[in-house]
C-alpha positions as CSV (number, residue, x, y, z in Angstrom):
1,M,0.8,-47.2,12.9
2,V,0.3,-49.6,15.1
3,D,-0.3,-48.5,19.0
4,K,-0.6,-49.8,22.1
5,V,-4.3,-49.6,23.9
6,T,-2.7,-51.9,27.0
7,D,-0.9,-55.4,27.2
8,G,-2.3,-57.9,24.8
9,I,-4.6,-55.1,22.7
10,L,-2.8,-53.5,19.9
11,W,-4.5,-51.4,17.2
12,V,-4.3,-49.5,14.0
13,A,-6.2,-46.4,13.1
14,G,-8.9,-46.4,10.1
15,R,-8.2,-44.0,7.0
16,D,-10.6,-42.4,6.1
17,R,-11.0,-41.5,2.8
18,F,-14.0,-40.3,1.3
19,M,-16.0,-42.7,3.1
20,P,-15.1,-43.9,7.0
21,D,-12.5,-46.9,7.4
22,S,-12.7,-49.0,10.5
23,H,-10.2,-49.2,13.3
24,I,-8.7,-52.9,13.6
25,Y,-7.7,-54.2,16.9
26,I,-5.3,-57.1,17.5
27,L,-5.4,-59.0,21.1
28,G,-3.1,-61.5,21.9
29,D,0.5,-61.9,23.1
30,V,2.7,-60.6,19.8
31,N,5.5,-63.5,20.1
32,S,2.5,-66.1,19.9
33,N,1.1,-67.8,16.9
34,D,-2.8,-66.8,18.5
35,L,-3.8,-63.5,17.7
36,T,-7.0,-62.5,16.9
37,I,-8.2,-59.2,14.4
38,I,-11.3,-57.6,15.1
39,D,-12.8,-56.0,12.0
40,C,-10.6,-55.3,8.5
41,G,-12.0,-52.0,6.9
42,I,-12.9,-50.4,3.5
43,V,-12.4,-51.7,0.5
44,E,-8.4,-51.5,-0.6
45,M,-7.2,-50.6,2.7
46,G,-5.9,-54.3,3.3
47,D,-2.6,-53.5,2.3
48,Y,-2.2,-50.2,4.0
49,K,-3.6,-52.5,7.5
50,L,-0.9,-55.4,6.4
51,G,2.3,-53.1,6.4
52,E,1.5,-51.4,9.3
53,L,1.3,-54.9,11.2
54,E,4.4,-56.1,9.4
55,N,6.5,-52.8,10.4
56,H,5.5,-53.9,13.8
57,G,6.8,-57.5,13.2
58,I,3.2,-58.7,13.6
59,S,2.6,-61.3,10.2
60,L,-0.1,-62.9,9.0
61,E,1.1,-66.4,10.2
62,Q,0.6,-66.1,13.4
63,V,-3.0,-64.7,13.1
64,K,-6.1,-67.7,14.0
65,R,-9.0,-65.6,13.4
66,I,-11.0,-62.5,12.6
67,I,-13.8,-61.5,14.5
68,M,-16.4,-59.2,12.8
69,T,-18.7,-56.6,14.9
70,H,-20.2,-56.4,12.2
71,T,-20.6,-56.5,8.1
72,H,-21.3,-53.2,7.2
73,L,-18.7,-52.3,4.0
74,D,-16.0,-50.2,6.1
75,H,-15.5,-53.3,8.0
76,I,-15.6,-56.1,6.3
77,G,-14.3,-54.3,2.9
78,C,-10.8,-55.4,2.6
79,L,-11.3,-59.0,4.7
80,R,-10.9,-60.4,1.6
81,E,-7.7,-59.0,0.9
82,F,-6.9,-60.5,4.3
83,L,-8.1,-64.0,3.4
84,D,-6.1,-64.2,0.2
85,K,-3.0,-63.7,2.3
86,G,-3.5,-65.6,5.2
87,P,-6.0,-68.5,3.9
88,H,-5.9,-70.2,7.3
89,I,-7.5,-67.7,9.1
90,Q,-10.9,-68.4,10.1
91,V,-13.8,-65.9,9.8
92,W,-16.1,-65.2,13.4
93,V,-19.5,-63.2,12.6
94,H,-22.7,-63.2,15.1
95,K,-24.6,-66.1,13.7
96,D,-27.8,-63.2,12.1
97,E,-25.3,-62.0,9.7
98,A,-23.5,-65.2,9.0
99,T,-26.2,-66.0,6.7
100,Y,-26.3,-63.4,4.7
101,L,-22.1,-63.8,4.3
102,E,-22.8,-67.6,3.3
103,Q,-25.2,-66.3,0.5
104,G,-23.5,-64.1,-1.0
105,D,-26.4,-61.7,0.4
106,D,-24.5,-58.4,0.6
107,R,-28.0,-55.9,1.5
108,I,-26.3,-55.7,4.9
109,V,-23.0,-54.9,3.6
110,F,-23.9,-52.2,1.6
111,G,-26.7,-51.1,3.9
112,N,-28.9,-49.3,1.5
113,K,-29.3,-48.7,-2.6
114,M,-27.9,-45.4,-2.8
115,F,-24.6,-46.3,-0.7
116,E,-24.3,-49.5,-2.7
117,S,-24.4,-47.3,-6.0
118,M,-22.0,-45.0,-4.9
119,I,-19.3,-47.3,-3.8
120,R,-19.5,-49.4,-7.0
121,S,-19.2,-46.4,-9.0
122,Q,-15.5,-45.6,-6.9
123,Y,-14.7,-49.6,-6.6
124,S,-14.5,-52.6,-9.1
125,I,-16.1,-55.2,-6.9
126,P,-17.1,-58.1,-9.0
127,A,-20.1,-60.8,-8.2
128,G,-19.5,-63.1,-4.9
129,F,-16.7,-60.3,-3.4
130,F,-18.6,-60.4,-0.2
131,Q,-19.4,-64.2,-0.2
132,F,-17.5,-65.8,2.9
133,K,-17.5,-68.9,4.8
134,V,-17.7,-68.8,8.8
135,D,-15.6,-71.1,10.4
136,R,-17.6,-69.8,13.8
137,K,-21.3,-68.3,14.5
138,L,-21.4,-66.4,17.8
139,A,-24.7,-66.3,19.3
140,G,-24.0,-63.9,22.3
141,G,-22.9,-65.0,25.5
142,E,-19.9,-67.4,24.8
143,I,-16.9,-66.5,26.5
144,L,-13.9,-66.1,24.3
145,D,-10.0,-67.1,25.1
146,L,-8.1,-64.9,23.1
147,G,-4.8,-65.1,23.3
148,G,-5.1,-65.6,26.6
149,Q,-7.3,-62.8,27.4
150,Q,-11.3,-63.3,28.3
151,F,-13.9,-61.3,26.4
152,K,-17.4,-62.0,26.6
153,V,-19.8,-61.6,23.3
154,I,-22.4,-59.0,23.8
155,H,-25.1,-59.2,20.9
156,V,-25.9,-55.5,20.6
157,P,-28.1,-55.4,17.4
158,G,-29.7,-52.1,16.9
159,H,-26.6,-50.5,14.1
160,S,-27.4,-53.7,11.9
161,I,-29.3,-57.4,13.1
162,G,-25.7,-59.0,13.9
163,S,-23.5,-56.3,15.8
164,I,-21.5,-57.8,18.3
165,G,-19.4,-56.2,21.3
166,L,-16.0,-57.7,22.8
167,Y,-16.0,-57.3,26.9
168,D,-12.9,-58.0,29.1
169,E,-15.0,-57.8,32.6
170,A,-11.9,-58.4,34.9
171,R,-9.7,-55.1,32.9
172,K,-13.5,-53.3,32.2
173,I,-12.6,-52.9,28.3
174,F,-15.5,-53.2,25.6
175,I,-14.6,-53.5,22.0
176,S,-18.0,-51.7,21.2
177,G,-17.8,-51.5,17.5
178,D,-20.0,-48.8,15.5
179,T,-22.8,-49.2,18.7
180,I,-21.3,-46.7,20.3
181,Y,-18.4,-44.2,20.1
182,A,-16.3,-42.0,22.3
183,D,-17.2,-38.2,21.2
184,G,-21.0,-39.0,22.2
185,A,-22.4,-40.8,18.7
186,I,-24.0,-44.1,18.3
187,G,-24.7,-45.8,15.3
188,R,-26.6,-44.9,12.7
189,Y,-30.1,-47.2,12.6
190,D,-31.5,-46.4,9.6
191,L,-30.0,-49.2,7.2
192,F,-30.5,-52.6,6.0
193,S,-31.3,-54.7,9.1
194,A,-30.7,-51.9,11.8
195,D,-33.7,-51.6,14.5
196,P,-34.2,-47.9,17.0
197,D,-35.6,-50.3,19.5
198,K,-33.2,-52.5,19.4
199,L,-30.1,-50.2,19.5
200,K,-32.0,-48.8,22.6
201,E,-32.2,-52.4,24.6
202,S,-28.7,-52.6,23.0
203,L,-27.0,-49.2,24.6
204,E,-29.1,-50.0,27.7
205,I,-27.2,-53.2,28.3
206,I,-23.9,-51.5,27.7
207,A,-24.7,-48.6,29.7
208,D,-25.0,-51.4,32.8
209,L,-21.7,-52.8,32.0
210,K,-18.4,-51.4,33.9
211,I,-16.0,-50.2,31.1
212,D,-13.0,-47.9,32.0
213,T,-11.6,-48.4,28.3
214,L,-13.2,-47.9,25.5
215,L,-12.7,-49.4,22.2
216,P,-14.9,-48.2,19.0
217,C,-14.2,-48.7,15.6
218,H,-14.2,-45.2,14.6
219,N,-12.5,-41.8,15.7
220,R,-11.2,-41.8,19.1
221,I,-10.5,-44.5,21.9
222,V,-10.6,-44.0,25.7
223,K,-7.9,-45.5,27.8
224,G,-9.5,-44.8,31.1
225,G,-12.8,-43.1,32.9
226,A,-15.1,-44.2,29.8
227,D,-18.0,-45.2,32.3
228,Q,-19.8,-41.9,32.8
229,M,-19.2,-40.5,29.4
230,I,-21.2,-43.9,27.8
231,K,-24.0,-43.4,30.5
232,N,-24.4,-39.4,29.2
233,T,-23.8,-40.6,25.9
234,V,-26.9,-43.5,26.7
235,Q,-28.9,-41.3,28.1
236,H,-29.1,-38.7,25.7
237,W,-30.2,-40.9,23.0
238,L,-32.4,-42.9,24.3
239,P,-35.5,-40.4,24.5
240,M,-35.0,-40.3,20.6
241,L,-35.3,-44.1,20.1
242,R,-38.7,-44.0,21.6
């Protein structure tokens, strides 16, 4: 089901199976041909997400780009399904993870060998499945015009080396990926390219933003009054990351 967050932002909730599946967010006017999708989801969930968009009257012809908050499997797993049906769609990723994708190095995608083994036992994943051309390599600090909405790219490494958030300062909306959630949790920091020291710095950056609406890529979202909850979460976790 496609739900409205606010004007110009829709979302489709992830459908967890034996492992988490990320939400996707759709930015822009649904009557335009300049839509942006944030993240995709786990392997084989493309049909579900695309079907929900189609039922809402959104076609991939309207989508110009997919921005990945990071490239873990539960976010990028069905990217190929989107691109197979929308080959015109650009892929935007932080530069620190773009290199891995373009080289077909899937260590960030899987996170660790144990997880990779488990996933490969569940899915048939051919060689090169996670090798993609990255059309725009983000660095952090850019102001992106996404369908008439302004979002600042915030580089928040720690959960992964190239994790980003998207911040609409005017409306105090933050799309946080897996760096911080709306239930008092933060992203894990024991996977390949993760770094607890960097995560601590990233959480402090997030706590300094003025955020009313928090849109993580898993679990619940918060449409208002998120600021104090975020600060409480950060203060809870900072001592554990020292």
